[in-house]
N, C-alpha and C positions, 0 to 999 in steps of 0.2 A: 346689823349694819350693814348694808350692802357696799363694799368696795371694790373698784373695777381697775385695776392695774393697767396701765397703757405699756403696750409694747415700746421698744427703745428703736425708732427710724433712723438712728446714727448709722449702723452698719450697712444698709441699704444705700444710704448716702454716698458714704464712705467706698462702698465696693462699685458703685457706679461712675464715682469720680476715678478711684484707682486704676479699675481695669482699662477704663476709656484713655487715661493718662499713659498708661504703659503700651497700649496698642499706638497710640498716635506716635510716641517716643521713638518707638521700635522702628518706625518711619524714618523720625528725624534720625535717628543713628546711621539710618543707611540698610536696613535689613529688606525693606520692600517698599514699592512705593505707595502713593498715596490713592487708595481705591475705594471703593463702594464699602468695603469692611469697616474700613475707619469711619466714614460719612455716615453708616448706618447705627453704628456704636454711639457716635456723637449725638445723633438725635434720641435714640430710644432709651439710652442709660446713660451715658454721661449727661443728656439733658432731661429726658422726661423723669428718669428714677429720681434724681436729685432733686427735683421741682417737687415732685411727689413726697419725697422725705422732708424738705425744707416746710410744706405745708403742715405734716405731721408733726414737725419741732414745735410749730405755732401752736397747735392744739395741746402739747406738753408745756408752753410757756418758756422756752427755749430760744431767746432772741439771737444769740450766736449762730444755734444750729439753723434756725429760719435763714438768717441772713446768709450763712455760707452756702448751705446746700441749694437755696434758691438761687442765689448770685451765679454760683459755678455752673448750675443747671443752664442758666440763660448764657452763660459764658460758652458753652458748649453747642447749643443753639445759634448763638452769634457765628461762631467760628465757622459752623455748616452754611450759614449764610453767607458768609463771606468768600467760600468756596464755591458755591451752587448759583448765588444770583449773577454773577459775571455770564457763566455759562448759559445761563436761561436769557439772556440779555436784558436783565432787569435792573443792573447795576455796572458801573466801572470797575474794572478790576482793581483791586487795592496795590499801591505802589510800596515801595520798601521803607518809605517814611512813615506813611500812615500805618502800616502794619506795626512797624516799631512802636509808634506812640499807643497804639492799641495794648500790645504787649507790656508797656512800660505803667499803661494805667491801671492794668490787673496786677501787675507787681506792686504798686503803691497800695492798692486794696488790700492785696495778702498781707504786705507788711503790716498793716494797721490790724488785719485779723490775726497775726501772728501774735502781737501783743495781748489780744483777748485769750490766747491759749496759754498764758504762763501761770494761771491757777489749775490749769487741767494736767492730763497726764503727759509723761514724756515723749511718747510717739505721737500724740496730737502736734506737739510743738515741732517734732521734726518733720511732719508733713507739711506745715505752713511755713517752715524755715528753708526748707527745701524747695518748695513751690516757690516762696518769694525769689530764691536764687534763679530757679527755672524761667520764671517771666524775665528776669533782669539778663539772663544770657539769650534767651531767644529774642528779646528787643534789640541788644546790642548786636547779635548776631545779623539781624534782617536790616538794621538800619546801615550797618557796614559791609553786608554782603559778603561777610567772614564764614564761609563754610566750614571750618574747623570749629568755630564756636557753637555752630548749629549742631554740629555731630555731636561735641561734646555734649552740650545741651540734653540733646537726645538719651544718651547714657545716664545722665543726672536725673532726668524725667522718668525713666525707666524705674529708680530707685526711689524718686518720690512718690512715684504711683503703686509700687511694691509695698511701701511703709504704709499707706493708705488701706492697702488690699489686707496688709497684716493685721493691722488695728479694727478692721470692720471684723475679721475672722476672729481675733480675740475676744473681742466683744460678745459674739454671738455664742462661741464656744465656752467661754468662762461663764455666761448667764446659763448656759443649757446645764452644764456640770455642776454648778454650783460652788464653784472652787477656782484659782486661779491656775489655769495650764499654760496660758500664754501672755507671760507679764507684759504690762503696757508702762511700767514707771509710773504708778500712782503717786500723786503728790497729794500730801495731807495739807489742807485749807486750815490755816490757824482761825481759832474762832475769834471773833471781834470782841474787845477787850470791854469788858462790863463798865459801864459807867457808874460811876461812885455814886452812891446815894446818901445826900447829907440832910441830917435831920433838920 
């Protein structure tokens, strides 16, 4: 009997998210200005690679992975659109209120997705919890114009992205070596109670 083991697309999506998030939040923390480095990363790795990973999660029957990677891939593409469309004369620039609403909606989505991680490993839970906080900080910071909150969000975002990078590499290395080298805090899922059979 022929069996075809499918590869795990999760590390690709996590790395696309993690590296792009770290890069953008290095800017938010004030280390360098917003340049083509971030925009290009947002299109090709944060955007395209995550969407590609999401499609592969569909093939594996993973609804959570499909929804998460495809959504956040589109988030990065839409963020690039927010930056580039006004410069191309195709749309008006976003004001603080609309940008804050955009970020807040992504925060609400991420909070719901966080609840979906409660049966997954601890590192994935941390990724989504810290991402929820990041969107909240960015939404409040933009709506209030508080530069200190936005700077703090940058540092928090670096930690969030770094945790996704760690999880991606843990999944790759642990699978390659066939043992746990980088722990991810695996959660044991309790089997569903067997229904009593009555005669």
